[in-house]
C-alpha positions as CSV (number, residue, x, y, z in Angstrom):
1,M,16.1,-15.5,-15.3
2,P,19.2,-17.7,-15.4
3,I,20.3,-19.4,-12.2
4,G,23.0,-17.5,-10.3
5,M,21.8,-14.1,-11.5
6,P,21.7,-11.7,-8.6
7,V,18.3,-10.4,-7.4
8,A,17.9,-6.7,-7.1
9,P,17.3,-5.4,-3.5
10,V,13.8,-4.4,-2.4
11,V,13.5,-0.7,-1.9
12,P,10.7,1.1,0.0
13,L,8.1,2.9,-2.1
14,D,8.6,6.2,-0.2
15,P,11.8,6.6,1.8
16,A,10.3,9.4,3.8
17,T,7.7,7.1,5.3
18,T,10.2,4.6,6.8
19,A,10.9,6.8,9.8
20,A,7.3,8.1,10.1
21,P,5.7,5.3,12.1
22,A,8.0,5.8,15.1
23,A,7.2,9.5,15.1
24,A,3.5,9.0,14.4
25,A,3.0,6.5,17.2
26,G,3.6,9.3,19.8
27,D,1.5,11.8,17.9
28,G,-1.8,9.9,17.4
29,G,-1.1,6.3,18.0
30,F,-2.8,3.5,16.1
31,G,-5.4,5.8,14.5
32,A,-2.7,8.0,13.0
33,L,-0.8,5.1,11.6
34,L,-4.0,3.7,10.1
35,A,-4.9,7.0,8.5
36,Q,-1.3,7.3,7.1
37,G,-1.5,3.9,5.6
38,L,-4.8,4.6,4.0
39,Q,-3.5,7.8,2.6
40,Q,-0.6,5.9,1.0
41,V,-3.0,3.4,-0.5
42,Q,-5.0,6.3,-1.9
43,G,-1.8,7.9,-3.3
44,L,-0.9,4.6,-5.0
45,Q,-4.3,4.4,-6.6
46,A,-4.1,8.0,-7.8
47,R,-0.7,7.4,-9.3
48,A,-2.0,4.3,-11.1
49,D,-5.0,6.2,-12.4
50,E,-2.8,9.0,-13.6
51,M,-0.6,6.6,-15.5
52,S,-3.5,4.8,-17.0
53,V,-4.7,8.1,-18.5
54,Q,-1.2,8.7,-19.8
55,A,-1.1,5.3,-21.3
56,A,-4.5,5.8,-23.0
57,T,-3.5,9.1,-24.5
58,G,0.0,7.9,-25.6
59,D,1.9,10.2,-23.3
60,L,3.4,7.4,-21.3
61,Q,6.9,6.4,-22.5
62,D,7.1,3.0,-20.9
63,V,3.9,0.9,-20.4
64,H,5.7,-1.2,-17.9
65,D,5.6,1.7,-15.5
66,Y,1.9,1.7,-15.6
67,T,1.8,-2.1,-15.1
68,I,4.0,-1.8,-12.0
69,A,2.0,1.1,-10.6
70,A,-1.3,-0.7,-11.1
71,T,0.0,-3.9,-9.5
72,Q,1.4,-1.9,-6.5
73,A,-2.0,-0.2,-6.1
74,S,-3.8,-3.5,-6.3
75,L,-1.6,-5.2,-3.7
76,A,-1.9,-2.2,-1.4
77,T,-5.7,-2.3,-1.7
78,E,-5.8,-6.0,-1.1
79,L,-3.6,-5.7,2.0
80,A,-5.8,-2.9,3.4
81,T,-8.9,-4.9,2.8
82,T,-7.4,-8.0,4.5
83,L,-6.4,-5.9,7.5
84,R,-9.9,-4.5,7.7
85,N,-11.4,-7.9,7.6
86,K,-9.1,-9.3,10.2
87,G,-9.9,-6.3,12.5
88,V,-13.6,-6.8,12.1
89,E,-13.2,-10.6,12.7
90,A,-11.2,-9.9,15.9
91,F,-13.8,-7.4,17.1
92,N,-16.6,-9.9,16.5
93,E,-14.7,-12.5,18.4
94,I,-14.2,-10.2,21.4
95,M,-17.9,-9.3,21.3
96,R,-18.8,-13.1,21.5
97,M,-16.7,-13.6,24.7
98,P,-18.8,-14.1,27.8
99,L,-18.5,-11.6,30.6
């Protein structure tokens, strides 16, 4: 990429979910937000799986679309795993506190 070339803006994966956290916080709190996030990760994984089948059968027009979908799914899974590990680590730290 040549220097001085403009960078494309980052757009959300699903515009409908950008307003959902504020509404979901009143409906079910943290648990609802967590469930919604995990459903999004599952959706990204399903989309990547679908595209991998299309790529294998030759139905996919652009292989780059599969590469992007697979990378998005991988990053979302890595983020979810990191958040889970940090949550477990915080819980264990709280349990080690003396009363």
